[in-house]
C-alpha positions as CSV (number, residue, x, y, z in Angstrom):
1,M,-9.9,-62.3,62.6
2,T,-7.7,-64.6,64.7
3,A,-4.1,-65.5,63.8
4,K,-5.3,-69.1,63.0
5,A,-8.0,-67.8,60.7
6,K,-5.5,-65.5,58.9
7,E,-3.1,-68.4,58.5
8,L,-5.8,-70.6,57.1
9,A,-7.1,-67.9,54.8
10,A,-3.6,-67.3,53.4
11,S,-3.0,-71.0,52.9
12,L,-6.3,-71.3,51.0
13,E,-5.5,-68.3,48.8
14,R,-2.0,-69.8,47.9
15,M,-3.7,-73.1,47.0
16,K,-6.3,-71.4,44.8
17,N,-3.6,-69.5,43.0
18,N,-1.4,-72.6,42.3
19,S,-2.0,-73.9,38.8
20,R,-1.3,-77.5,39.9
21,V,-4.3,-77.4,42.3
22,S,-7.7,-78.3,40.8
23,G,-9.7,-78.5,44.0
24,I,-9.6,-78.2,47.8
25,I,-10.4,-80.9,50.3
26,V,-11.6,-79.9,53.8
27,I,-10.3,-82.5,56.3
28,V,-11.6,-83.0,59.8
29,D,-10.7,-85.4,62.6
30,D,-12.8,-88.5,63.2
31,T,-13.9,-87.0,66.5
32,A,-14.9,-83.6,65.1
33,C,-18.1,-81.9,66.1
34,P,-21.1,-81.9,63.9
35,A,-20.4,-78.4,62.6
36,C,-16.9,-79.5,61.4
37,Q,-18.2,-82.7,60.0
38,G,-20.7,-80.7,58.0
39,V,-18.0,-78.9,56.0
40,Q,-15.8,-81.9,55.4
41,G,-15.5,-82.8,51.7
42,N,-14.2,-82.0,48.3
43,Y,-14.7,-78.5,46.7
44,T,-13.9,-77.3,43.2
45,L,-12.1,-73.9,43.0
46,D,-15.3,-72.2,41.7
47,E,-17.4,-73.3,44.6
48,D,-17.8,-71.4,47.9
49,I,-15.2,-73.2,50.0
50,P,-16.0,-73.0,53.8
51,T,-14.1,-70.5,55.9
52,L,-11.9,-72.2,58.5
53,P,-11.9,-72.4,61.5
54,V,-15.5,-73.4,61.5
55,E,-17.6,-70.6,63.1
56,W,-19.9,-72.9,65.1
57,C,-17.2,-75.4,66.1
58,S,-17.6,-77.1,69.4
59,C,-14.6,-79.5,69.2
60,A,-12.7,-80.0,72.5
61,G,-9.6,-77.9,72.1
62,G,-10.9,-75.9,69.2
63,C,-11.4,-76.4,65.5
64,T,-8.8,-78.7,63.8
65,A,-10.4,-78.6,60.3
66,R,-7.8,-77.9,57.6
67,Y,-7.4,-77.4,53.9
68,Q,-5.6,-79.9,51.6
69,P,-5.0,-79.3,47.9
70,F,-6.3,-81.7,45.2
71,L,-3.4,-81.7,42.8
72,N,-3.5,-82.1,39.0
73,D,0.1,-83.2,38.7
74,I,2.4,-84.8,41.3
75,Y,6.1,-84.6,40.7
76,P,8.7,-87.1,42.0
């Protein structure tokens, strides 16, 4: 597992364990390859959330897909 993969996995785990997070959004750039575009979307915490970086990514410069939390509560 690469350092980037470990970092993304740890980030996802922290989000899943945060009570304010109700879902995960996988975000990709507009110029992302078809493999990355295929995993873009909203996921509930009980779904199989795609592993990042995308295994079959062919983006120039490497996979830039990332996780973003969908929050229940937003505090000022």
